Residue, then its C-alpha position, 0 to 999 in steps of 0.5 A: x064229299x064227307x058230311x059231319x052231322x049234328x042235331x042242328x046242322x049238316x056240314x059238307x066237306x067239299x074242300x081238301x083242306x081243314x084248319x083247326x084251332x082250339x084254345x082255352x080263354x081266361x074266364x075274365x076275358x071270355x066275353x071280350x074273346x067271344x065278341x072279338x071272335x064274332x066281330x073280327x076274327x071269324x068274319x075276316x076268315x069267312x070273307x077270305x077266298x078259299x074259306x068254304x065254311x067255318x064253325x065254332x064249338x064249345x066243349x061240353x066236357x073236357x078241354x080246350x073249351x073252344x074249337x073252331x073248324x074251317x073247311x078250305x078249298x085247299x090247305x094252300x089257301x093259307x099261303x095266299x096274299x089275301x090270307x096273309x093280310x088277315x093273318x097279321x094281328x090287329x091291335x084287338x087280336x094282340x090284346x086277346x091272344x095273351x088271354x088264351x092258353x092251351x092253343x093248338x092250330x093245325x092244318x089238314x089235307x083230306x086223305x080219305x073222303x067218305x060218308x056213313x053210307x060208304x063206310x058203315 
């Protein structure tokens, strides 16, 4: 198990998969983007079997401005019928996505779990 600690939380990586998404958003769409993310996109993923936890981050410096991380039981979670159902874009999603840029989506598998005590 790997812990990612911040001043506010400790995140435990108990799954073997990680989904990363980062992007910039057109400034005039930022309010609607965040509303969409919190009201539709994020809750759908967190309700999907195999998603352990998720967190959103906003850049303090650099870009892209937004980053989302989701710990998955396994990367294969993204191949399940449950995920495929929510991966189909809703009308709201189809309105929001054209307002994003610099989009990166990547899926990772844990290859070396560790923590600070094991690897100083």
